[in-house]
C-alpha positions as CSV (number, residue, x, y, z in Angstrom):
1,X,17.6,64.6,206.6
2,X,18.1,68.4,207.2
3,X,21.5,69.7,206.2
4,X,22.0,72.3,208.9
5,X,25.4,73.3,207.5
6,X,26.9,69.8,207.7
7,X,29.5,69.0,205.0
8,X,28.0,67.2,202.2
9,X,30.1,64.1,202.8
10,X,29.1,63.9,206.5
11,X,25.4,64.4,205.6
12,X,25.5,61.7,203.1
13,X,27.4,59.2,205.3
14,X,25.0,59.9,208.3
15,X,22.0,59.2,205.9
16,X,23.6,56.0,204.6
17,X,24.4,54.8,208.2
18,X,21.0,55.6,209.7
19,X,19.3,53.7,206.7
20,X,21.6,50.8,207.5
21,X,20.8,50.9,211.1
22,X,17.1,50.8,210.5
23,X,17.5,47.9,208.2
24,X,19.9,45.9,210.4
25,X,18.1,46.7,213.7
26,X,14.4,46.2,212.4
27,X,12.0,46.8,215.2
28,X,14.7,47.2,217.9
29,X,15.4,50.5,216.0
30,X,13.9,53.4,218.2
31,X,15.7,56.6,217.2
32,X,18.9,58.2,215.6
33,X,19.9,61.4,217.4
34,X,22.8,63.7,216.5
35,X,24.3,65.6,219.2
36,X,27.3,67.7,219.9
37,X,29.0,70.0,217.5
38,X,27.4,68.1,214.5
39,X,24.0,68.7,215.7
40,X,24.7,72.5,215.6
41,X,26.4,72.5,212.2
42,X,29.8,73.4,213.9
43,X,31.9,70.5,212.8
44,X,35.6,71.1,212.6
45,X,38.2,68.9,210.8
46,X,39.1,67.3,214.1
47,X,35.5,66.9,215.4
48,X,33.9,63.5,216.0
49,X,30.3,63.1,214.7
50,X,28.4,61.9,217.9
51,X,25.3,59.8,217.4
52,X,22.8,58.3,220.0
53,X,21.4,55.2,218.6
54,X,18.4,54.3,220.8
55,X,17.3,50.7,220.8
56,X,14.4,48.7,222.0
57,X,16.7,45.8,222.8
58,X,20.4,44.7,222.2
59,X,20.3,41.8,219.8
60,X,23.8,40.6,219.0
61,X,22.7,39.2,215.7
62,X,21.1,42.4,214.6
63,X,24.2,44.4,216.0
64,X,26.5,42.2,214.0
65,X,24.6,43.1,210.9
66,X,25.4,46.9,211.6
67,X,29.1,46.2,212.2
68,X,30.4,47.1,208.7
69,X,28.2,50.2,208.2
70,X,29.3,51.4,211.6
71,X,33.1,50.5,210.8
72,X,32.8,52.5,207.5
73,X,31.1,55.6,209.1
74,X,33.7,55.6,211.9
75,X,36.5,55.6,209.4
76,X,35.1,58.1,206.9
77,X,33.4,60.7,209.2
78,X,34.7,59.8,212.6
79,X,31.1,58.6,213.7
80,X,31.2,57.8,217.4
81,X,27.8,55.9,218.2
82,X,26.3,55.6,221.7
83,X,24.2,52.4,221.6
84,X,21.6,52.7,224.5
85,X,18.5,50.9,225.2
86,X,15.4,53.2,225.6
87,X,14.8,51.9,229.1
88,X,18.3,53.1,230.2
89,X,17.9,56.6,229.2
90,X,16.4,57.8,232.7
91,X,19.3,56.2,234.6
92,X,21.9,57.4,232.0
93,X,20.5,61.0,232.4
94,X,21.2,60.8,236.2
95,X,24.6,59.2,236.0
96,X,25.9,61.4,233.3
97,X,23.9,64.5,234.1
98,X,26.0,67.1,232.5
99,X,26.4,65.2,229.3
100,X,22.6,64.5,229.1
101,X,21.8,68.1,230.0
102,X,23.8,69.2,227.0
103,X,22.4,66.6,224.8
104,X,18.7,67.4,225.8
105,X,19.3,71.1,224.8
106,X,21.4,70.5,221.7
107,X,20.4,67.5,219.6
108,X,18.8,66.7,216.2
109,X,16.4,64.0,215.5
110,X,17.5,62.0,212.5
111,X,15.1,59.2,212.5
112,X,12.5,57.7,214.9
113,X,11.1,59.4,217.9
114,X,12.4,62.1,219.9
115,X,12.9,60.0,223.2
116,X,14.7,63.0,224.8
117,X,11.5,65.1,225.0
118,X,11.1,65.8,228.8
119,X,14.2,64.0,229.7
120,X,16.1,66.1,232.2
121,X,18.6,65.0,234.8
122,X,17.8,66.3,238.4
123,X,19.3,69.5,239.5
124,X,21.3,67.8,242.3
125,X,22.7,65.1,239.9
126,X,23.7,67.7,237.4
127,X,25.3,69.9,240.3
128,X,27.2,66.8,241.6
129,X,28.3,65.7,238.2
130,X,29.4,69.2,237.2
131,X,31.9,69.4,240.3
132,X,33.2,65.8,239.3
133,X,33.9,66.9,235.8
134,X,35.7,70.1,237.0
135,X,37.8,68.2,239.5
136,X,38.7,65.6,236.8
137,X,39.6,68.4,234.6
138,X,41.8,69.9,237.2
139,X,43.5,66.7,238.1
140,X,44.2,65.5,234.3
141,X,45.3,69.0,233.3
142,X,47.9,69.1,236.1
143,X,49.2,65.6,234.9
144,X,49.3,66.7,231.2
145,X,51.2,69.9,231.9
146,X,53.8,67.9,234.0
147,X,54.3,65.5,231.1
148,X,54.1,67.9,228.1
149,X,55.4,71.4,229.5
150,X,58.7,71.1,227.4
151,X,57.0,69.7,224.4
152,X,55.6,72.6,222.2
153,X,53.6,70.2,219.7
154,X,52.1,68.2,222.6
155,X,51.2,71.4,224.6
156,X,49.0,72.8,221.6
157,X,47.1,69.4,221.7
158,X,46.6,69.4,225.3
159,X,45.5,73.0,225.3
160,X,43.0,72.1,222.5
161,X,41.6,69.2,224.6
162,X,40.8,71.7,227.3
163,X,38.1,73.2,225.3
164,X,35.4,70.6,225.5
165,X,35.3,70.0,229.2
166,X,35.8,73.8,230.1
167,X,32.9,74.9,227.7
168,X,30.6,72.2,228.6
169,X,31.1,72.9,232.4
170,X,30.6,76.6,231.9
171,X,27.3,76.1,229.9
172,X,25.8,73.8,232.6
173,X,26.9,76.1,235.4
174,X,25.2,79.0,233.9
175,X,22.1,76.8,233.3
176,X,22.0,75.9,237.1
177,X,22.3,79.6,237.6
178,X,19.2,80.3,235.4
179,X,21.4,82.2,233.0
180,X,21.5,80.0,229.8
181,X,24.1,81.0,227.3
182,X,23.9,81.0,223.4
183,X,26.6,78.3,223.2
184,X,29.3,76.5,225.3
185,X,31.9,78.8,224.1
186,X,29.9,82.0,224.9
187,X,29.1,80.5,228.5
188,X,33.0,79.9,229.1
189,X,33.8,83.6,227.8
190,X,30.9,85.0,229.9
191,X,32.1,83.3,233.1
192,X,35.8,84.0,232.5
193,X,35.1,87.6,232.2
194,X,33.0,87.6,235.4
195,X,35.6,85.7,237.4
196,X,38.7,87.3,236.0
197,X,37.8,90.7,234.6
198,X,39.9,90.1,231.5
199,X,42.4,88.0,233.1
200,X,41.8,84.8,230.8
201,X,40.9,86.7,227.7
202,X,44.2,85.9,225.9
203,X,44.2,82.3,227.2
204,X,40.7,81.8,225.6
205,X,41.8,83.3,222.4
206,X,44.8,80.7,222.3
207,X,42.4,78.0,223.4
208,X,40.3,78.6,220.2
209,X,43.5,78.8,218.1
210,X,44.8,75.6,219.4
211,X,41.4,73.9,218.9
212,X,41.2,75.1,215.3
213,X,44.8,74.7,214.1
214,X,46.4,72.3,216.6
215,X,49.3,74.7,216.8
216,X,50.4,77.5,219.0
217,X,53.4,79.9,218.7
218,X,56.5,78.9,220.6
219,X,56.4,79.7,224.4
220,X,52.5,80.2,224.3
221,X,51.4,76.6,225.2
222,X,52.6,76.2,228.7
223,X,51.3,79.5,230.2
224,X,48.0,79.1,228.4
225,X,47.7,75.7,229.9
226,X,48.4,77.0,233.5
227,X,46.0,79.7,232.9
228,X,43.3,77.3,231.8
229,X,44.0,75.2,234.8
230,X,43.5,78.2,237.1
231,X,40.2,78.8,235.2
232,X,39.0,75.4,235.7
233,X,39.7,75.8,239.5
234,X,37.8,78.9,239.6
235,X,34.9,77.3,237.8
236,X,34.8,74.4,240.3
237,X,34.8,76.8,243.2
238,X,31.9,78.7,241.6
239,X,30.0,75.4,241.1
240,X,30.6,74.5,244.7
241,X,28.6,77.6,245.7
242,X,25.6,76.7,243.8
243,X,22.7,75.6,245.9
244,X,21.1,72.1,245.5
């Protein structure tokens, strides 16, 4: 398995888990596909290792044989495994269009066949799902602000949790506009600059700091969260103007 800047313990644990999966699943094993930050070699200490395990069928007996290797990998490297049958992929791509659009672009095949080749959600499904994700982000962020606005330590975590949905949404939005970005972070920075002309620059700096350190200076968390909420609303408005 190619390293691609993965920490040695993660690389070793992944190799061991994939080998165990192939043994346990037998001819039900189709592919093991790494996606998310691990696929790009950009893992942080708090990152999950996301793996798609593609199956021919879901045989409980074979899955039972995989239980302990999965529990071990989950405990040691925060492995999160999506167990999906190959015949479910097309429907999943439409139902979770933004997630699968991102996976299709940023993934690494660890074993088996690359079943994602040519798999793309429809433009309309992607557009609709993007708007849903941004609306969900806005609603959840309002709630978390209301709950945590006087709790500095909780605010830093809440701010950090804004990174994934905002960056993923920005990347897909630019793809829909036929302007792909180098990374989700770069996509968010580019759109924030276009929409606010520097308005959100400090908030994005604080977002990165919260994500990396899970800490922000006193008094910074609440205004940062409100600014990111406003940015999410602006992105949703932009997404609503994209033609089907």
